[in-house]
Backbone as a ProteinNet text record, in pm:
[ID]
protein_1_A
[PRIMARY]
MDTTLIAAGINEIFYRFDYTILNILHELAVATKNSLTPFFTFISMTGDYGVGLILIGLIMILFRKTRKAGIAVLLGMALGAILTNIILKPLISRPRPYEDISSIYHTWWEYVGGRYYYGHAFPSGHTTAAMAMMSAIFLSFNKKYSFIGFLFVILMGVSRNYLMVHYPSDILGGILIGGFAGYAGVFSAKWIYIKAKGTRFEKKLS
[TERTIARY]
10760	10627.2	10726.8	10636.8	10723.5	10733.1	10856.1	10878.3	10989	10972.7	11076	11183.4	11294.1	11448.7	11422.6	11360.7	11338.3	11331.5	11202.3	11159.1	11219.1	11324.6	11406	11540.8	11567.2	11666.6	11635.3	11516	11452	11472.9	11448	11420.9	11540.5	11666.5	11793.5	11828.3	11809.6	11911.5	11850.2	11700.2	11652.9	11599.1	11654.5	11599	11667	11757.5	11752.5	11677.6	11698.3	11632.8	11451.8	11404	11255.7	11249	11324.1	11279	11306.3	11378.8	11430.6	11293.5	11251.9	11163.9	11010.3	10990.3	10877.3	10875.9	10973.8	11003.3	10991	11013.8	11020.1	10867.1	10764.6	10639.8	10539.7	10619.4	10522.7	10551.8	10656.6	10696.2	10585	10571.6	10509.7	10380.6	10335.6	10183.7	10190.1	10251.8	10256.6	10274	10349.5	10356.1	10284.8	10174.3	10058.5	9940.7	9957.6	9831.4	9741.5	9766.2	9697.8	9620.5	9640.4	9533.4	9562.3	9681.1	9697.9	9652.3	9581.8	9561.5	9434.3	9367.8	9214.2	9246.5	9380.9	9406.3	9477.1	9566.2	9667.5	9583.8	9444	9357.5	9303.1	9227.4	9154	9272.1	9394	9467.2	9481	9512.7	9513.7	9419.8	9244.1	9150.7	9131.5	9162.7	9114.9	9195.5	9327.3	9385.4	9317.4	9242.4	9154.7	9112.6	9150.1	9121.6	9159.4	9194.8	9236.8	9135.5	8977.7	8848.4	8850.5	8929.1	8918.9	9033	9133	9197	9150	9082	9001.3	8922	8838.6	8751.2	8796.5	8895.7	8995	8972.6	9061.3	9098	8959.7	8860.1	8748.7	8665	8708	8643.1	8709.1	8866.6	8937	8886.9	8860	8815.1	8705.8	8612	8476.7	8533.7	8616.8	8664.9	8789.8	8739.3	8841.9	9000.3	8991.2	9164.7	9241.6	9149.7	9221.7	9203.7	9159.5	9107.9	9209.1	9325.5	9420.4	9489.1	9507	9596.3	9534.6	9385	9310.8	9311	9327.7	9373.3	9504	9588.6	9724.3	9736.4	9639.4	9642.3	9555	9486.6	9370.2	9508.8	9521.7	9670.9	9768.6	9806.1	9931.8	9903	9777.7	9729.7	9702.9	9655.5	9605.3	9750.2	9843.8	9988.9	10029.5	10035.6	10081.8	10024.5	9900.6	9790.2	9867.8	9876.1	9908.6	10069.6	10153.5	10306.1	10284.5	10242.5	10230.2	10131.5	9994.1	9952.5	9940	9938.7	9962.4	10085.1	10206.8	10308.2	10434.8	10427	10554	10487.3	10394.4	10357.5	10321.9	10294	10262.8	10392.7	10522.6	10649.3	10723.5	10708.5	10772.7	10766.9	10612.8	10519.3	10594.5	10598.7	10670.5	10556.8	10549.8	10443	10460.1	10340.8	10351.2	10364.5	10443.3	10496.2	10427.7	10288.2	10197.3	10172.1	10217.7	10172.3	10252.2	10360.4	10429	10385.3	10293.6	10261.9	10332.9	10462	10557	10670.3	10613.4	10716.1	10679.9	10771	10747.8	10650	10660.9	10582.8	10414.8	10377.4	10240.8	10194.5	10274.4	10264	10211	10280.5	10281.3	10161.3	10151.4	10006	9833.4	9871.7	9745.1	9758.5	9840.6	9860.7	9771.7	9781.7	9725.9	9605.2	9540.3	9382.9	9401.6	9508.6	9532.5	9431.8	9432.5	9353.5	9429.5	9358.5	9406	9383.5	9480	9491.8	9517.2	9477.9	9500.1	9607.3	9667.8	9794.7	9925.4	10020.4	10146.3	10178.6	10294.1	10353.4	10452.8	10512.1	10601.8	10555.8	10576.6	10571.4	10414.5	10420.7	10326.8	10182.5	10089.2	9988.3	9923.6	9888.4	9854	9938.3	10086.5	10186.3	10216.8	10200.5	10217.9	10131.3	9965	9867.8	9870.2	9927.1	9926.4	10042.9	10155.4	10278.2	10270.9	10170.3	10143.3	10042.4	9927.6	9873.3	9932.2	10006.3	10085.2	10191.9	10254.9	10353.5	10332.2	10145.8	10107.6	10046.3	9969.4	9967.5	10105	10180.5	10305.8	10349.6	10358.5	10394.7	10289.4	10191.9	10084.1	10044.7	10088.3	10052.5	10198.5	10176.3	10271.5	10325.8	10474.9	10574.8	10556	10584.6	10576.8	10495.3	10367.4	10263.1	10251.3	10216	10190.1	10262.1	10405.3	10490.5	10435.4	10331.4	10283.5	10200	10157.4	10089.8	10136.4	10293.2	10393	10373	10303.2	10320.2	10192.7	10050.2	10024.9	10093.5	10190.7	10225.5	10342.6	10400.5	10472.8	10370.9	10262.8	10183	10109.9	10055	10015.4	10126.3	10245.4	10345.9	10359.3	10384.6	10366.9	10275.8	10141.1	10048.2	10027.9	10087.2	10105.2	10178.9	10309.6	10399.6	10329.8	10270.5	10210.3	10135.2	10043.8	9936.9	10011.8	10147.1	10255	10179.7	10103.7	10081.9	10154.8	10294.8	10384.5	10507	10628.2	10769.3	10787.2	10863.9	10922.2	10990.7	11057.9	11110.4	11016.2	10877.3	10781.3	10708.2	10745.5	10699.7	10786.8	10918	11011.9	10982.3	10939.8	10921.2	10790.2	10711.7	10599.8	10637.6	10676.3	10753.5	10834.8	10860.7	10960.6	10867.5	10792.9	10707.1	10614.1	10545.8	10434.5	10511.2	10625.8	10687.4	10684.4	10717.5	10744.5	10626.7	10511.7	10368.3	10313.8	10333.2	10312.7	10360.1	10480.9	10538	10494.6	10457.5	10425.4	10265.9	10198.1	10073	10029.3	10140.8	10131.4	10176.4	10315.7	10326.7	10229.6	10145.8	10046.3	9929.9	9915.7	9778.2	9810.6	9924.6	10005.2	9994.2	10034.6	9992.3	9881.7	9765.3	9674.5	9581.3	9635.4	9584	9643.3	9772.9	9831	9723	9732.7	9657.6	9518.5	9452.2	9347.5	9292.9	9395.8	9411.4	9356.3	9245.2	9199.8	9073.4	9033.7	8955.1	8820.3	8698.5	8592.6	8647	8718.5	8740.2	8810.9	8864.6	8955.2	8851.9	8724.6	8624.1	8578.9	8566.5	8532.3	8632.9	8745.9	8859.4	8853.3	8819.2	8851.4	8723.8
11852.3	11713.6	11646.7	11530.1	11446.3	11342.6	11279.4	11130.8	11026.2	10909.3	10814.1	10820.7	10785.5	10777.8	10675.7	10575.7	10476.3	10542.1	10638.4	10734.6	10839.6	10897.4	10996.1	10949.1	10831.4	10750.2	10711.3	10679.8	10631.9	10791.1	10894.6	11035.2	11026.4	11060.5	11124.8	10984.5	10902	10800.1	10809.8	10833.5	10786.4	10913.4	11038.5	11198.5	11224.8	11239.3	11247.6	11163.9	11053	10938.5	10997.2	11008.4	11047.5	11175.4	11264.1	11388.8	11407	11329.8	11358.5	11272	11169.5	11099.6	11153.7	11228.4	11301.7	11436.2	11496.1	11594.8	11568.2	11480.4	11415.6	11408.5	11341.5	11302.2	11437	11544.2	11652.8	11717.7	11717.2	11807.3	11716.6	11616.6	11544.2	11605	11588	11658.4	11778.5	11895.9	12033.2	12020.3	11939.8	11968.1	11922.9	11788.8	11746.3	11807.9	11904.2	11993.7	11899.2	11804.3	11736	11635.1	11623.1	11561.9	11385	11343.6	11250.1	11198.9	11281.5	11283.8	11177.8	11167.5	11091.5	10963.9	10935.8	10792	10740.6	10818.6	10788.1	10774.6	10862.8	10844.4	10737.9	10681.7	10529.1	10432.7	10405.9	10309.8	10316.9	10409.7	10432.2	10387.4	10441.5	10381.8	10236.5	10175.6	10021.6	9980.2	10027.6	9933.7	10023.4	10115.1	10147.1	10043.7	10034.8	9916.6	9780.4	9752.1	9663.9	9603.4	9663.3	9605.6	9536.4	9636.4	9576.2	9465.8	9480.4	9331.7	9198.9	9232.6	9128.5	9045.7	9131.9	9095.8	9005.5	9054.9	8951	8823.8	8834.4	8709.9	8606.9	8695.8	8611.1	8565.3	8613.7	8566.5	8444.6	8436.5	8353	8206.2	8193.1	8083.9	8069.6	8140.7	8076.5	7963.5	7952.2	7873.9	7787.9	7662	7528.2	7544.6	7588.6	7596.1	7716.9	7830.7	7913.2	7966.4	7832.5	7842.9	7856.8	7748.2	7786.5	7904.2	7963.8	8100.5	8199.3	8198.3	8276.8	8269.4	8167.7	8162.2	8205.2	8161.3	8180.1	8371.2	8452.4	8576.5	8653.3	8579.4	8613.9	8594.9	8505.3	8476.3	8578	8608.4	8662.7	8817.7	8877.9	9012.1	8973.1	8911	8926.5	8964.6	8822.9	8849.8	9013.8	9062.8	9179.3	9266.8	9291.7	9369.4	9386.7	9263.3	9258.7	9331.2	9292.7	9343.8	9500.4	9544.4	9661.8	9798.8	9733.4	9835.7	9831.9	9681	9649.4	9632.6	9621.7	9613	9704.2	9750.2	9828.5	9990.3	10001.7	10136.4	10202.7	10158.4	10208.7	10199.1	10112.3	10099.8	10204	10229.2	10335	10491.8	10459.6	10608.8	10708.8	10701.2	10791.3	10886.2	11004.3	11069.2	11084.2	11117.7	11106.5	11219.9	11266.8	11366.9	11478.8	11479.6	11630.2	11674	11623.2	11625.7	11765	11792	11923.6	12000.5	12115.3	12223.3	12298.6	12305.5	12404.7	12348.2	12219.7	12165.9	12189	12149.7	12151.7	12027.6	11951.7	11793.8	11844.2	11914.6	11974.5	12049.1	12122.4	12224	12125.5	11998.9	11936	11866.6	11802.2	11737.6	11787	11936.2	12000	12026.4	12011.3	12048.3	11932	11808.5	11677.5	11655.6	11738.3	11717.3	11714.6	11659	11695.4	11566.3	11471.3	11367.7	11322.9	11305.8	11317.9	11142.8	11069.9	10932.2	10939	10813	10802.6	10754.1	10755.4	10644.4	10720.9	10600.7	10644.5	10610.8	10645.8	10622.7	10494.5	10453.8	10318	10206.4	10110.1	10102.6	10107.2	10125.8	10173.2	10054.9	10058.5	9905	9899.3	10006.3	9979.8	9910.3	9956.3	9854.5	9747.4	9686.1	9590	9497.3	9510.6	9452.9	9429.7	9524.6	9466.1	9379.4	9394.1	9309.8	9169.8	9155.6	9052.5	8939.6	9058.5	8948.1	8906.5	8980.5	8953.8	8860.2	8855.3	8756.1	8651.9	8624.4	8508.7	8446.1	8550.7	8499.6	8463.6	8530.4	8497.4	8339.1	8336.4	8203.2	8083.6	8097.1	8027.7	7988.7	8034.2	8026.5	8016.4	8002.8	8002.8	8129.6	8127.1	8277.8	8317.4	8265.2	8318.8	8406.1	8445.2	8562.6	8574.5	8526.7	8600.9	8668.9	8717.4	8838.1	8950.6	8987.3	9101	9133.5	9100	9129	9244.1	9211.3	9315.9	9470.3	9483.9	9598.4	9673.1	9617	9685.9	9719.2	9655.3	9669.6	9815.9	9828.3	9953	10063.6	10060.8	10125.6	10207.9	10081.1	10142.6	10221.6	10176.4	10243.9	10426	10445.9	10509.1	10621.6	10570.8	10642.9	10672.7	10605.7	10645.2	10787.3	10796	10894	11015.6	10958	11099.7	11166.5	11123.4	11155	11232.9	11222.1	11277.1	11208.8	11092.3	11030.2	10953.6	10915.9	10790.9	10878.7	10830.6	10848.1	10744.7	10748.1	10627.9	10556.6	10549.6	10459.1	10403.6	10448.7	10369.6	10229	10294.9	10186.1	10082.7	10111.8	9986.5	9910.3	9960.1	9886.7	9795.3	9847.2	9777	9700.2	9664.9	9562.6	9454.1	9518.8	9407.2	9294.6	9397.9	9294.9	9216.9	9299	9232.8	9108.7	9081.9	8998.6	8866.1	8899.8	8814.3	8723.5	8817.2	8774.5	8706.2	8732.5	8655.1	8541	8502.5	8389.6	8318.7	8380.2	8294.4	8269	8328.2	8304.4	8181.4	8160.7	8053	7919.1	7929.3	7809.9	7786.4	7880	7825.1	7765.1	7811.1	7768.1	7601.9	7573.7	7445.8	7344.5	7442.9	7325.1	7310.4	7399.9	7372.1	7275.5	7255.6	7182.1	7018.8	7027.4	6887.9	6826.9	6922	6892.6	6847.4	6860.2	6858.2	6703.7	6680.8	6604.9	6456.2	6400.4	6269.6	6297.9	6416.6	6473.5	6529.6	6559	6606.8	6757.9	6831.5	6969.3	6960	6844.7	6843	6887.9	6794.2	6828.1	6966.9	7043.4	7178.6	7265.8	7234.5	7317.7	7266.2	7146	7113.2	7140
10640.3	10635.1	10700	10789.5	10875	10781.8	10775.9	10714.3	10785.1	10752.7	10838.2	10778	10838.2	10794.8	10652.5	10652.1	10550.6	10389	10432.9	10340.1	10281.1	10385.2	10335.2	10294	10320.7	10254.3	10082.3	10104.8	9951	9859.5	9919.4	9848.5	9793.7	9882.9	9870.9	9744.3	9776.3	9680.9	9545.3	9549.8	9370.5	9332.6	9412.7	9398	9227.9	9168.3	9040.4	8959.6	8986.2	8905.1	8875.6	9007.5	9031.5	8962.8	8963.7	8912.1	8752.4	8718.6	8560.1	8473.3	8549.8	8493.9	8479.6	8597.3	8635.2	8543.9	8514.1	8476.3	8297.3	8270	8124	8082.6	8211.2	8188.2	8191.2	8267.4	8290.7	8157.4	8069.9	7940.9	7844.4	7840.1	7756.7	7750.2	7899	7913	7860.3	7883.1	7841.9	7687.1	7617.7	7504	7388	7481.7	7397.4	7475.6	7516.3	7587.7	7685	7742.2	7840.6	7762.2	7677.9	7542.1	7599.1	7656.7	7682.7	7840.6	7918.9	8044.6	8089	7976.1	7991.7	7982.2	7911.2	7863.8	7967.3	8036.2	8145.5	8267.5	8293.4	8394.3	8365.7	8266.5	8262.2	8279.9	8246.2	8258.2	8426.1	8485.6	8612.9	8730.7	8685	8741.1	8734.9	8598.9	8654.1	8764.8	8811.2	8915.1	9053.9	9029.6	9174.8	9235.7	9359.9	9468.5	9396.1	9303.1	9236.2	9187.4	9158.3	9118.5	9021.8	8896.2	8765.5	8733.8	8796.6	8772	8895.7	8990.5	9069.8	8961.5	8903.7	8835.7	8736.6	8668.4	8548.9	8603.9	8723	8779.8	8824.6	8851	8891.2	8727.7	8652.1	8518.1	8481.8	8538.2	8458.9	8527.1	8669.1	8726.8	8641.5	8595.3	8563.9	8422.7	8380.7	8245.3	8304.8	8255.2	8312.3	8285.4	8140.6	8117.2	8169.4	8232.7	8290.5	8432.4	8465.7	8630.4	8748.5	8693.1	8817.2	8802	8658.7	8634	8729.6	8693.8	8771.7	8922.6	8990.1	9147.8	9183.2	9063.7	9086.4	9096.1	9016.9	8992.7	9128.8	9150.8	9265.8	9422	9407.7	9540.9	9514.4	9374.4	9424.2	9435.1	9382.6	9398.3	9562.3	9601.3	9752.5	9813.6	9805.4	9861.3	9872.9	9739.4	9712.7	9778.3	9779.6	9859.5	10013.7	10049.2	10212.3	10236.3	10112.4	10144.9	10162.5	10065.2	9996.1	10118.9	10084	10218	10323.2	10346.7	10530.6	10590.9	10508.3	10568.7	10522.9	10403.4	10359.5	10348.8	10325.5	10305.8	10443	10552.3	10705.8	10765.1	10706.6	10773.8	10708.2	10620.2	10502.1	10555.2	10517.8	10520.9	10404.7	10335.8	10225.3	10161.3	10162.8	10124.6	9960	9929.9	9737.3	9704.8	9605.4	9561	9536.5	9555.4	9543.4	9689.7	9788.7	9927.6	9999.2	9920.5	9984.2	9863.2	9910.9	9854.3	9782.1	9869.9	9790.1	9668.9	9666.8	9575.1	9445.2	9335.6	9180.7	9173.8	9199.5	9177.8	9208.5	9300.7	9336.4	9212.5	9153.4	9047.4	8960.5	8933.5	8801.8	8822	8938.6	8973.7	8926.9	8979	8937.5	8841.9	8732	8562.6	8496.4	8539.8	8493.5	8551.7	8644	8702	8843.1	8945.1	9081.2	9128.3	9075.5	9136.7	9287.2	9376.9	9482.8	9534.4	9604.3	9665.5	9773.8	9850.1	10020.5	9999.8	10152.2	10181.4	10127.3	10153.7	10102.7	10029.1	9935.9	9829.2	9768.7	9874	9849.1	9919.2	9835.4	9680.1	9646.4	9475.4	9423.7	9430.4	9485.5	9513.6	9372.1	9285.8	9150.1	9046.3	9071.8	8996.2	9042.9	9201.6	9251.2	9188.8	9211.3	9145.7	9001.4	8924.4	8780.4	8740	8852.5	8801.6	8883.6	8991.7	9029.9	8953.3	8883.6	8775.3	8637.3	8606.7	8478.2	8484	8591.5	8640.1	8662	8727.2	8713.3	8584.1	8519.7	8369.6	8292.3	8298.3	8239.2	8268.8	8382.8	8440.1	8429.9	8379.8	8348.9	8239.6	8117.7	8008.8	7910.4	7799.7	7651.1	7690.3	7748.9	7758.1	7604.1	7517.3	7377.8	7354.3	7378.1	7404.4	7538.6	7637.8	7773.5	7799.8	7756.5	7816.6	7740.2	7654.7	7622.6	7711.1	7810.7	7926.7	8006.4	8020.6	8089.8	8011.6	7932.4	7840.5	7937.9	7980.6	8095.7	8218.5	8270.8	8392.9	8357.9	8229.7	8203.9	8190.4	8134.6	8125	8241.3	8359.5	8489	8539.1	8566.3	8641.5	8542.9	8437.4	8364.3	8366.1	8425.2	8418.5	8556.1	8688.2	8807.9	8819.4	8715.9	8745.4	8650.2	8552.8	8464.5	8537.6	8666.2	8706.9	8854.6	8874.1	8970.6	9111.4	9069.4	9252.1	9286.8	9202.5	9262.7	9190.4	9308.3	9214.6	9128.9	9034.1	8962.1	9037	9154	9248.4	9324.7	9337.5	9408	9301.6	9155.1	9068.4	9062.2	9062.4	9076.7	9198	9301.1	9436	9402	9329.3	9300.5	9208.4	9091.2	9010.1	9063.7	9139.9	9265.7	9350.6	9404.2	9482.3	9451.2	9295.2	9243.8	9172.2	9093.6	9086.8	9148.8	9291.4	9397.4	9414.5	9437.1	9484.5	9347.8	9235.3	9093	9146.1	9158	9155.2	9262	9350.3	9488.7	9467.6	9401	9333.2	9301.2	9190	9124.8	9160.5	9273	9355.9	9428.1	9473	9548	9496.4	9392.5	9327.5	9262.8	9237.9	9232.3	9345.7	9449	9596.4	9606.6	9596.1	9616.1	9525.6	9433.1	9274.6	9349.8	9400.6	9479.5	9555.4	9638.8	9785.2	9769.1	9647.3	9598	9547.3	9455.1	9391.1	9463.7	9407.6	9456.1	9541.5	9588.3	9686	9587	9689.6	9614.5	9574.2	9659.5	9568.4	9418.2	9423.7	9269.6	9190.3	9240.2	9085.3	9069.2	9180.1	9205.1	9105.2	9134.7	9094.4	8923.6	8884.7	8728.8	8668.2
[MASK]
++++++++++++++++++++++++++++++++++++++++++++++++++++++++++++++++++++++++++++++++++++++++++++++++++++++++++++++++++++++++++++++++++++++++++++++++++++++++++++++++++++++++++++++++++++++++++++++++++++++++++++++

């Protein structure tokens, strides 16, 4: 299977880490007789094409108290999508775990339903979007409570690994990029509000 030097390097560096976690999740699927598969499939589907997460951002914009955070969420997710889907995935071109039909990952993927996803593996777009959204929310609201949102990021990452559509190292990449994108989204939203201050646009934002 064709792969880039970057992807080959990631595979080599993270091989034991990736295999260990995916093996544990496969054993979990077997031990629970696939009873957890519908749950993790649902979690994963909330991030398909970013539709569910984008909807949350749009709803936040409808309310004055959450409008700035909603803008930050959407900007962060947009930046995350650009970095992952447009720049890094094509550049690195890392195949998904199940694409090698001779590998054990392909067998594990079939066991949990064999759900196909188009595109390359590194970094995880689903995890990037979830992390961008939750980072923006965390930075925009009371951190005493908003940190709970990171549980969703963990669930998203685990779901992608459980379904064998990503390596754990793909998830780590998504967390790092999503965190950066979320911070940039918050910074950009503040900049927009500062620039809009005293203008008609400010009234629309408020």
